C-alpha positions in Angstrom: -37.0 13.4 19.6 -33.4 14.5 19.0 -32.0 13.6 15.5 -28.4 14.6 16.3 -26.0 11.7 15.9 -23.5 11.1 18.6 -20.0 12.0 17.2 -16.5 10.7 18.0 -13.2 12.1 16.9 -10.6 9.7 15.5 -7.4 9.9 17.6 -5.3 9.4 14.4 -6.7 11.6 11.7 -8.8 14.0 13.9 -12.0 13.7 11.8 -15.2 13.8 13.7 -17.4 10.9 12.6 -20.8 9.4 13.7 -20.3 6.9 16.5 -21.5 3.7 15.0 -20.2 0.4 13.5 -19.9 1.9 10.0 -17.0 4.3 11.1 -15.5 2.6 14.3 -14.8 -1.0 15.2 -16.2 -2.2 18.5 -14.0 -2.5 21.6 -15.6 -3.8 24.8 -12.9 -2.4 27.0 -13.4 1.2 26.1 -15.9 3.5 27.8 -18.0 4.1 24.7 -17.6 0.6 23.3 -15.7 1.6 20.2 -12.0 1.8 19.1 -10.2 5.2 19.3 -9.2 5.1 15.6 -11.7 5.1 12.8 -12.0 2.1 10.4 -10.1 4.0 7.6 -7.1 4.7 9.8 -7.1 1.2 11.2 -7.1 -0.2 7.6 -4.2 2.2 6.6 -2.3 1.1 9.6 -2.9 -2.6 8.9 -1.6 -2.2 5.3 1.5 -0.2 6.5 2.2 -2.9 9.1 1.9 -5.7 6.5 4.3 -3.9 4.2 6.8 -3.3 7.0 6.6 -7.0 7.9 7.1 -8.0 4.3 10.2 -5.8 4.0 11.6 -7.3 7.2 11.0 -10.9 6.0 12.6 -10.3 2.6 9.3 -10.3 0.6 8.0 -13.5 2.1 4.3 -13.3 3.1 3.1 -15.4 6.0 0.1 -17.6 5.1 -2.4 -17.1 7.9 -5.0 -19.6 6.6 -5.3 -22.8 8.5 -5.9 -26.0 6.5 
């Protein structure tokens, strides 16, 4: 049996990581079933986007929780 893990390279940071749910979010529309950016890069991008949005809105944060 082959113990080599299938690897995928993150398109953003260039790191080669094991192709699994721990490192990549799933994406049903991609060939391999996973996002092209690793979870760490997606998280960094999400934080950067939130900060950019906060600056644009004058420091107001949108409440996304539904009551």
